[in-house]
N, C-alpha and C positions, 0 to 999 in steps of 0.2 A: 432448640438451643437457648431462646430468650427465657423460656420457662425454667430450664435447668440453671441457667445462670442467675436469674433473678432470685430463684428459691435459695441458692447457695450464697449469694451476696447478702441476701436479707438476714440470714443466720448470724452473720458476722459484722453487719453494719454498725450496730450499737457499740460494740466492743472497739471497732476501728476509730470511730468518732470520738470515743472518750479517751483512748490511749494513745493514738496516733504514733505508735511504735517509739516510745520515749527512750527506750534503751538501745537504740541503733547507734553504733559507732559511726562517726563520721569521717569523710576524707574529701578533699577538693574534687578528686576525680578518680574513677575505677575504670580499668580496661578490661573488657571481657572478650575472650577470643573464642571463635566458633567458625563452622563453615558458612559459606555464602549460599543461602537457600531461603525459600519463603518462610519457614519457622523463624529464621534469624530476623527477618524484617518485622514479624509479629513481635519478637522479644524486644526489639527497639521500641515499639509503640508501648508495650506493657511496661517497660522500665521507665517511662516518663513519670509513672506514679511513684516509683521509688525515688526519683529525683525530687518530685514535689514534696515527699514526705521528710526527706533527709537533707535535701540541699546538695547532695553528691551527684556531680555530673557523671553520666556514663558514656564512656567511649567504647567503641566496638571496632574489633579486628576480625573481619570476615574474609576467608579465602576460599576459592572454588574447591569442591570435593576432590578434583583430580590432584591438588597439591596440598590438601588439608593435612594429611598425615605427615608428609614429608616437612612441611612448614612448621607445625607445631611440636612434633616430636623432636625436631632439631632444636627448637627453642627451648624445650624442657631439658633435653640432654646437655644443652650448653649452659644451663642454670640461668637462663635469660630473665629479665624482669619486664618483658613486655606485657605479660598476661598477669593480671591480679585474679582473675577468675578464668576458668576454662571449662568449656562444655566438650569434654573429649570423648572419643569413641568408647564403646563398651570394651572393645578388646585391649584398650590401653591400660585398664585397671591394674592389672598385675605388674606390669613393668613400672608404672608410675608410682604404685605403692612400694614395691621393693627397692626402686631407686631413689625414693625420697622426694619425688616431684610434687606430690600432692599432700596437703595437710590431712592427718587423720582426724575425723570428725566426731568420734564417739563421745568425748567429754563435751564438746559444743553441743551435741544433740541432746545429751543428758541435761545440761545446764538450761537449755532453752525449751525443754519439753517436746523436741521433735522426735517422733516415734516412727521407726521404720515399719512397724505394723500397719501404720496409716497408708502405706503405698502398696501398689500391685506387687505381690510377692516376686513375680518373675523379673520385675524391674529392679528391685532391691538385689537380687542375686546377680543380675545381668550388669547393672550399672554401678552399684555401690560396694559390693563385698570383695574383699581379697584377704585371705584365701576364700575361695567360693564356698558357700553354705557354712560361713562362720560369721559371728557378730562383729566383723571389723570393717568400719564403714569409711570410704575414701571419697564419697561423692553423694549428693542428693539426686534421686531420680528426677530428671528434668524434661526429657522429650522421649516419650513413648513412640516406638516405631517398629514396623514388622513388614515384611514382604507379604504382599497380597496381590490381587489381580483386579483390573477393571475390564469391563466388556461393553460392547456396543448393543445395549438393551434394545434399541430401536431396530437393529437388524435381527436380533434374535426373536423379535415379535412380529415379523412379517409372516403372515399366514402361509404364503406359498413356500417359504423357506422351512417354516416348522413342519409342513406336510412332507416335503421332500426329505428332510432330515430324519424324521421319525420313520419313514419307509426304509431308509438306507441303514439306520443304525440301531433301530429298535427302542430307542429312548428319546425323551423330549429334548428339544433345543432350548436348553436352560443353563444357568449357571452351574458348571460342573462340580460334582461332589468328589470325583476321583480323577487321577490323571489320565486313565483310559478314556474317560468321557472328554476331558479337555483336548486330548490328541484328536479324537473324532471331530470335535467342533473345529479345531484348527485345520485339519485336512478338508473339512467340508468348505471352509471359507477361503482356502489357498487358491489364489489366482481366479476368484469368482468376481463376476461383475455385479457390483451393487450401485445402483443410481448412475450408471454410465461409467464407473470407474473401476478398475481392476484393483482388488484388495487382497490381503494376505491373512494368514491364520493367526499368528501370534508374534509379539515381540518379547524376546527374553534376553537376560543379561549374558553378554559374551565378552565384555571388556578385559583386556589383558593387563594394562598398565598399573592399575591400583588394586582394586578388590572386587571388580564387577562380576566376572564369571564365578567366583567363589560364592558371592552372596546369591548368585542364581542357582547354581547347581546343587547347593546344599539343601535347598528346598525339596528337591527330588531325591537326593541321596538319603536324606533323613527318613523319608516316607518309604524307602525300599529296604531300610535296615542298617544303613551306614552308622557306625559308632566311632568316635575319636579314639577310644582306647577300651580296654577291658574295664568294665564297672568295678570288678573285684581286684583288679591290679593296675593301678595307674601307669600310663605310658607304655603298657603293652598293647601294641596296635595291629600286629599281625593277626589276620582273621577277623579283625573288626573294621578297620579302614578299608581293606580289600576283600571283604567277604564276598561270597558268590552273589548275595543280594545287592551289595553296594556296587558291584560290577554291573549288574542289570540296570540298577539305576542310573548309572553313568551312561550306559549304552541308550537308555531312554531319552536322557537329555540331548545326546548327540542326534538321535533319531527326529526328535522335535525341532531341533536347529536345521537339520538336513531337509525335512519335509515342509516345513510350515512358516518359516520366517520370510520377511521381505528381502529383496536383493540389498546388498550393502549391510548385512546385520553381523559383520565380523567383529565389531568393537562397540557394543551396545552397552551402555549402563543408564543411570537413572534420567539423564536429560534426553538422550537418544530414544529411550523407550517411550517417554512421555510425548516426545514430538512425533513419534510414529502413530500414536494414538490420536493426538490432536490434529494431525494432518489427514485423518480419515483413511490411513493405510491399512490398519489391522483391526480384526474382531476383538482381539484380547491383548492385554499387555501385562507382563510382570512389572511390579515396581513397589517400592516402599510406600507406606500409607501417607507419608507426609505430602505426596503429590496429590492426593485426592481432593482436598479442598480446591486447589486451583483447577483441576480437571473438571470438577463439578461446576465451576463457575464459567468455564469456557463456553463462548457463544456457539461455537460450531458442534461440539461433541458433548457438552455438559447437560445439565438439567435432565429431563426425561430421557435423553438419549443414552445416559451412561448408568451402568450398574456396578456394583462392587461385590466380591466374594473372597473368602479366605483361601489360603493355599489348600489345593485338593489333597485328598488322602490317597493312600495305596495300602501297603501292609501296615504302615503306622501313619500317624498325623501330626506333622510338626510344620513349623514355619520359621524362617530364618529371622532372628531377632535384629533389629536395627536399634537406633535410639541412642541416647546418651545420658550421662549424669553430669552434674555441675560440681566442680571442685575449686578449692582454694589452691593457688600455686604456692608452694613453700617458699619460693624465692622472692615473693612479693614483699614490699615494704609496707603494704597497707592490709595485713591480714585481718585485723579487727573489723575494718569497714567492708572487707570482702565477705567476712562471716555474716555481717549484718544483712548483706544482700541476699545470702542464702536463707537467713531467718525470714526476711520479708517474702522471698519467693515460695516459701513453704506454706504460707498461710493459705487456708481454704479459698478465701474470697480472691486471692490473687491467682490461684490455680484454676478457679472457675473462669476467671477472665481470660487466662492463658488459652483455654479450650476455646472461648468465644472468638478469640483473635486469629486463631488457626494453629496454635500450638497443640501438642497432644499430651495433656496431663497424665501423670501416673498416680495421682492421689485417689485413694478408694472413695472418699466422699464426692468426687466429681464423677468418676466412671461408674460408680454404683448407685448414683442419683436415679430416682424412679423414671425420670423422663429422658435420661442420657441416651438410650438406644435409639430414641426417635428424634434426638436434638439435631441430627444431621443424617442425610441419606446414607453415608458411610460409617456411622457410629457403630451399628451392629457388626459389621464386618470387621471393624477395628477390635471390637470386644472379643469376637470369636477368634480372630487371629492372635491377639495377645494372650489367649488362654492355651495356646499350642506352641509357644516359642521355644527355640533351641538356638544357642550361640556357638560361634567359632571358638577356637582357643583364645583365652585371655591371659595366656603366660607371658612372662617378661620377653620371651623371644617371638612374640606373636607376629612381628613384622617378617622374620625369616620364615616362620611357618606359612604365613599368608603368601609370600612370594613363591615358595615352593609349590603350593596348590595352584596358584594362578598359572604358573608355567606348565605344570603336568596336565591340568584339565584343559586349558586353551589348546595346547599341542594336539590333544585328542580330539576334542569336540570340533573346534574350528579349522585347525590346520589339517586334520585328518591323519595324524601320524600315529602308527600303532594301534594297539587294541585298548579297550577299557581297563582290562586286567593289568596290562603292562603300566598304563598310567597310574593306577593305584598302588601297584607293586613298587613303583618308584617312589611314589609319595610316601609309602611306609619307610623306604630306605632314607629319603630326605629328612623326614621328621625325626627318625631314630637317630640319625647323625646330629641333628641340632639338639635334641635332649641329651645325648652323650656328651656334647660340648658344655652343656649346662650342667652336667653332673646329676640329671634326674634319672639316667639309666645306668 
């Protein structure tokens, strides 16, 4: 990490020292809204440099993930002035663009020489563009994130367990490449005694209230062949959302929940999954990459005890995109100063420090630096994961679409109601009704 950061910082030092961002618009104070999590703390530290260069004080409004969407979507929908800048979830981009919540950034980017080609392509599509795959930009990629996995490397490396596992399953006890391998590992560790403690196979997302189980199950559904709609006919979902392969994928996710999770796993999301891993309960845990720096530093399970791997493959190979872009709220009275913050944040040396502090930069010059993959133990897994991302709907009706999937999937996977086919058939009906109301069908 030090080599990467110093190399990138060195490239820009002379420029920064001579120019010191002379054209940045100033305001006494800007308020940035985001979720309350470790990267937000890193951004507070990073933003001290912005204040030092401009004199603009930064105020932060951070709320827990469980209320993040409700809190800030209500703020945007009410045309509130709390947030000058917002780091909004990727799925908000459609609604925020079409409803006028975000300032369109194309002219600003052109004026300041900020090029979207300088950012990881998947993050531009996921965080910045609406409509998707068009050059219409409403955010700057800010925080790359993706669902991946951690595992207890120290347990996997125990010779007696390696021998027993190989004899039983015919392949090595190692970071899994496929979901079949992952399930073998989860079964192997379920209710096994390790160092005098009963442990379990895996922690996976099951949370019902916000977005948890959707952000978990999609990793499996994508790999089995689930598609949101017909690639040749938008919003035609029959046979794509509920295809035979998608049904098998949903059945697999339920089987993993039933066989191999710890007791009390019916409402697990990011915090609960990380806690299960940190407490030594599980051999593997599904979670967004933002959790990796903190887990690696953990005194009990970090360091040489932890390993990282991208979402496994099956028929296809994808991972659920997380992360966010940073936008200027159109209702702010401090637009020019807010744009100046984005100009500052986009600089290569700032992006290098962002990664160093624990943020996940989306800038190509950072993630493609020669030493990046070795800069942190989780850097290669992050790169591999970001290369296979796929995202949930980013439509203006995203919240309704999400709520429908949360209900259908949780009722089947956790509550055990009905069949996978019935759950996905019901989801097609729910989503079709939403898009009919929107005039899309």
